[in-house]
DRENPA-3360 file (N, C-alpha, C; in nm, 2 decimals, always signed):
BEGIN
1 = YLMLGVKE = -0.53/+5.13/+2.74/-0.65/+5.22/+2.72/-0.62/+5.36/+2.78 ~ -0.62/+5.46/+2.69/-0.58/+5.59/+2.73/-0.71/+5.67/+2.77 ~ -0.71/+5.72/+2.89/-0.83/+5.79/+2.93/-0.80/+5.94/+2.94 ~ -0.86/+6.02/+2.86/-0.84/+6.16/+2.85/-0.97/+6.23/+2.89 ~ -0.95/+6.36/+2.93/-1.07/+6.44/+2.96/-1.10/+6.45/+3.10 ~ -1.23/+6.49/+3.13/-1.28/+6.51/+3.26/-1.27/+6.39/+3.34 ~ -1.23/+6.40/+3.47/-1.21/+6.28/+3.56/-1.34/+6.19/+3.56 ~ -1.45/+6.25/+3.57/-1.58/+6.18/+3.58/-1.60/+6.10/+3.45;
9 = NWKSDFII = -1.57/+6.16/+3.34/-1.59/+6.09/+3.21/-1.50/+5.97/+3.20 ~ -1.37/+5.98/+3.23/-1.28/+5.87/+3.21/-1.31/+5.76/+3.32 ~ -1.36/+5.80/+3.43/-1.40/+5.69/+3.53/-1.52/+5.61/+3.47 ~ -1.61/+5.68/+3.41/-1.73/+5.61/+3.35/-1.68/+5.53/+3.23 ~ -1.59/+5.58/+3.15/-1.54/+5.50/+3.04/-1.47/+5.38/+3.09 ~ -1.39/+5.39/+3.19/-1.32/+5.28/+3.25/-1.41/+5.17/+3.30 ~ -1.51/+5.21/+3.37/-1.61/+5.12/+3.42/-1.68/+5.04/+3.31 ~ -1.72/+5.12/+3.21/-1.79/+5.05/+3.09/-1.69/+4.95/+3.03;
17 = MFKKELLK = -1.56/+4.99/+3.01/-1.46/+4.90/+2.94/-1.44/+4.78/+3.03 ~ -1.43/+4.80/+3.16/-1.41/+4.69/+3.25/-1.53/+4.59/+3.25 ~ -1.64/+4.65/+3.25/-1.77/+4.57/+3.25/-1.77/+4.48/+3.12 ~ -1.74/+4.54/+3.01/-1.75/+4.47/+2.88/-1.65/+4.36/+2.88 ~ -1.53/+4.38/+2.94/-1.42/+4.28/+2.94/-1.47/+4.16/+3.03 ~ -1.53/+4.19/+3.15/-1.58/+4.08/+3.23/-1.68/+4.00/+3.16 ~ -1.77/+4.07/+3.09/-1.88/+3.99/+3.02/-1.82/+3.91/+2.90 ~ -1.72/+3.97/+2.83/-1.66/+3.90/+2.72/-1.59/+3.78/+2.76;
25 = EGICKENA = -1.52/+3.79/+2.88/-1.44/+3.67/+2.93/-1.53/+3.57/+3.00 ~ -1.66/+3.60/+3.01/-1.75/+3.50/+3.07/-1.73/+3.49/+3.22 ~ -1.68/+3.59/+3.29/-1.66/+3.59/+3.43/-1.79/+3.63/+3.50 ~ -1.87/+3.72/+3.44/-1.99/+3.77/+3.50/-2.10/+3.76/+3.40 ~ -2.22/+3.78/+3.44/-2.34/+3.80/+3.36/-2.40/+3.93/+3.40 ~ -2.49/+3.97/+3.31/-2.56/+4.10/+3.33/-2.71/+4.07/+3.34 ~ -2.78/+4.12/+3.44/-2.92/+4.10/+3.44/-2.99/+4.21/+3.36 ~ -3.12/+4.21/+3.36/-3.20/+4.30/+3.27/-3.18/+4.45/+3.31;
33 = SGTLFALS = -3.14/+4.48/+3.44/-3.12/+4.61/+3.48/-2.98/+4.66/+3.46 ~ -2.89/+4.57/+3.41/-2.75/+4.61/+3.38/-2.66/+4.58/+3.50 ~ -2.71/+4.51/+3.60/-2.62/+4.48/+3.71/-2.54/+4.35/+3.68 ~ -2.41/+4.35/+3.71/-2.33/+4.23/+3.69/-2.34/+4.14/+3.81 ~ -2.33/+4.01/+3.79/-2.33/+3.92/+3.90/-2.24/+3.80/+3.86 ~ -2.17/+3.74/+3.96/-2.08/+3.64/+3.94/-2.14/+3.51/+3.89 ~ -2.07/+3.44/+3.81/-2.12/+3.31/+3.76/-2.09/+3.19/+3.85 ~ -2.17/+3.09/+3.85/-2.14/+2.97/+3.92/-2.04/+2.89/+3.83;
41 = EKDSGRIR = -1.98/+2.79/+3.88/-1.89/+2.71/+3.80/-1.97/+2.64/+3.68 ~ -2.10/+2.60/+3.71/-2.18/+2.55/+3.60/-2.20/+2.65/+3.49 ~ -2.23/+2.77/+3.53/-2.25/+2.88/+3.43/-2.13/+2.90/+3.35 ~ -2.01/+2.91/+3.41/-1.89/+2.94/+3.34/-1.85/+2.82/+3.25 ~ -1.89/+2.70/+3.29/-1.86/+2.58/+3.21/-1.94/+2.58/+3.09 ~ -2.07/+2.61/+3.10/-2.16/+2.62/+2.98/-2.11/+2.73/+2.88 ~ -2.06/+2.84/+2.94/-2.01/+2.95/+2.85/-1.89/+2.91/+2.78 ~ -1.80/+2.84/+2.85/-1.67/+2.79/+2.80/-1.70/+2.69/+2.68;
49 = IGKRIAQL = -1.79/+2.60/+2.70/-1.83/+2.50/+2.60/-1.89/+2.57/+2.48 ~ -1.98/+2.66/+2.51/-2.05/+2.74/+2.41/-1.95/+2.82/+2.32 ~ -1.85/+2.88/+2.38/-1.75/+2.96/+2.31/-1.67/+2.86/+2.22 ~ -1.64/+2.74/+2.27/-1.56/+2.64/+2.19/-1.64/+2.60/+2.07 ~ -1.77/+2.57/+2.09/-1.86/+2.53/+1.98/-1.86/+2.64/+1.87 ~ -1.88/+2.77/+1.92/-1.88/+2.88/+1.82/-1.75/+2.89/+1.75 ~ -1.64/+2.86/+1.82/-1.50/+2.87/+1.76/-1.49/+2.76/+1.65 ~ -1.53/+2.64/+1.68/-1.52/+2.53/+1.59/-1.61/+2.55/+1.47;
57 = RDQAGMSQ = -1.73/+2.61/+1.49/-1.83/+2.64/+1.38/-1.77/+2.74/+1.29 ~ -1.71/+2.85/+1.35/-1.65/+2.96/+1.27/-1.53/+2.90/+1.19 ~ -1.45/+2.82/+1.25/-1.33/+2.76/+1.18/-1.38/+2.68/+1.06 ~ -1.49/+2.61/+1.08/-1.55/+2.53/+0.97/-1.62/+2.61/+0.86 ~ -1.63/+2.74/+0.89/-1.70/+2.83/+0.79/-1.85/+2.80/+0.79 ~ -1.91/+2.76/+0.90/-2.05/+2.72/+0.91/-2.13/+2.82/+0.98 ~ -2.25/+2.85/+0.94/-2.34/+2.94/+1.01/-2.41/+2.86/+1.12 ~ -2.47/+2.93/+1.21/-2.55/+2.87/+1.32/-2.67/+2.79/+1.26;
65 = AELAEKIN = -2.73/+2.85/+1.15/-2.84/+2.78/+1.09/-2.79/+2.65/+1.02 ~ -2.67/+2.65/+0.96/-2.62/+2.52/+0.90/-2.59/+2.42/+1.01 ~ -2.53/+2.46/+1.12/-2.51/+2.36/+1.23/-2.64/+2.31/+1.28 ~ -2.73/+2.40/+1.30/-2.87/+2.36/+1.35/-2.93/+2.25/+1.26 ~ -2.92/+2.28/+1.13/-2.98/+2.18/+1.04/-2.92/+2.05/+1.04 ~ -2.78/+2.04/+1.06/-2.71/+1.92/+1.06/-2.75/+1.83/+1.19 ~ -2.78/+1.90/+1.30/-2.82/+1.82/+1.42/-2.97/+1.83/+1.45 ~ -3.04/+1.87/+1.35/-3.19/+1.87/+1.36/-3.24/+1.95/+1.47;
73 = TKQHAISR = -3.20/+2.08/+1.48/-3.25/+2.17/+1.58/-3.27/+2.30/+1.51 ~ -3.30/+2.41/+1.58/-3.32/+2.54/+1.53/-3.20/+2.63/+1.55 ~ -3.18/+2.73/+1.47/-3.07/+2.83/+1.48/-3.07/+2.89/+1.62 ~ -3.19/+2.93/+1.67/-3.19/+3.00/+1.80/-3.14/+2.91/+1.91 ~ -3.15/+2.78/+1.90/-3.10/+2.69/+2.00/-2.95/+2.69/+1.99 ~ -2.89/+2.69/+1.87/-2.74/+2.70/+1.86/-2.69/+2.83/+1.92 ~ -2.76/+2.94/+1.89/-2.73/+3.07/+1.95/-2.72/+3.06/+2.10 ~ -2.83/+3.00/+2.16/-2.83/+2.99/+2.31/-2.72/+2.90/+2.36;
81 = IEKGAFNV = -2.69/+2.80/+2.29/-2.58/+2.71/+2.34/-2.45/+2.78/+2.33 ~ -2.43/+2.85/+2.22/-2.30/+2.93/+2.21/-2.28/+3.04/+2.31 ~ -2.39/+3.10/+2.36/-2.39/+3.20/+2.46/-2.38/+3.14/+2.60 ~ -2.40/+3.01/+2.61/-2.40/+2.95/+2.74/-2.53/+2.97/+2.82 ~ -2.63/+3.00/+2.75/-2.76/+3.03/+2.81/-2.85/+2.91/+2.81 ~ -2.80/+2.80/+2.76/-2.88/+2.67/+2.75/-2.80/+2.56/+2.80 ~ -2.86/+2.48/+2.88/-2.79/+2.36/+2.93/-2.81/+2.25/+2.83 ~ -2.70/+2.22/+2.76/-2.70/+2.12/+2.64/-2.71/+1.98/+2.69;
89 = GFDTLQSI = -2.80/+1.91/+2.64/-2.81/+1.76/+2.67/-2.70/+1.68/+2.60 ~ -2.68/+1.57/+2.66/-2.57/+1.48/+2.61/-2.59/+1.45/+2.46 ~ -2.71/+1.41/+2.42/-2.73/+1.37/+2.28/-2.69/+1.49/+2.18 ~ -2.73/+1.61/+2.22/-2.71/+1.73/+2.13/-2.56/+1.76/+2.13 ~ -2.49/+1.75/+2.25/-2.35/+1.77/+2.26/-2.27/+1.67/+2.17 ~ -2.31/+1.54/+2.18/-2.25/+1.44/+2.11/-2.27/+1.46/+1.96 ~ -2.39/+1.50/+1.91/-2.41/+1.53/+1.77/-2.32/+1.65/+1.72 ~ -2.31/+1.75/+1.80/-2.22/+1.86/+1.77/-2.08/+1.82/+1.76;
97 = AEIFGMNI = -2.03/+1.74/+1.85/-1.89/+1.69/+1.85/-1.87/+1.61/+1.73 ~ -1.96/+1.52/+1.69/-1.94/+1.44/+1.57/-1.93/+1.52/+1.44 ~ -2.01/+1.63/+1.43/-2.00/+1.72/+1.32/-1.86/+1.77/+1.30 ~ -1.79/+1.80/+1.41/-1.65/+1.85/+1.40/-1.54/+1.75/+1.42 ~ -1.58/+1.62/+1.41/-1.49/+1.51/+1.41/-1.42/+1.49/+1.55 ~ -1.50/+1.53/+1.65/-1.45/+1.51/+1.79/-1.54/+1.42/+1.87 ~ -1.50/+1.39/+1.99/-1.59/+1.31/+2.08/-1.59/+1.37/+2.22 ~ -1.69/+1.32/+2.30/-1.70/+1.37/+2.43/-1.69/+1.25/+2.53;
105 = DFTK = -1.61/+1.16/+2.49/-1.59/+1.04/+2.57/-1.49/+1.06/+2.69 ~ -1.54/+1.05/+2.81/-1.46/+1.08/+2.93/-1.40/+0.96/+2.99 ~ -1.43/+0.84/+2.94/-1.39/+0.72/+3.00/-1.24/+0.69/+2.96 ~ -1.18/+0.60/+3.04/-1.04/+0.57/+3.01/-1.03/+0.44/+2.93;
% end
């Protein structure tokens, strides 16, 4: 990232870029006032799973609405799951896994 211009401007640009990267990577969250805060392990786990669901859905060429219909829920619920903003229940997660030919069986 090349930072040109007035020192104060590139500092601001760098902070904005860094903040966006932290949010994109799911390391932090942003509250309504724009303040960043660290995620708990549970939060980061939900975000990681949500990103994986979005990736699988995109690879399958499926919209959020189509996935929602297949598992009998609403598009906004899929959106919240993919953002990691919703604690997914086992039955929903199992239904999503089945759509993509996967399982969530952790037993040996």
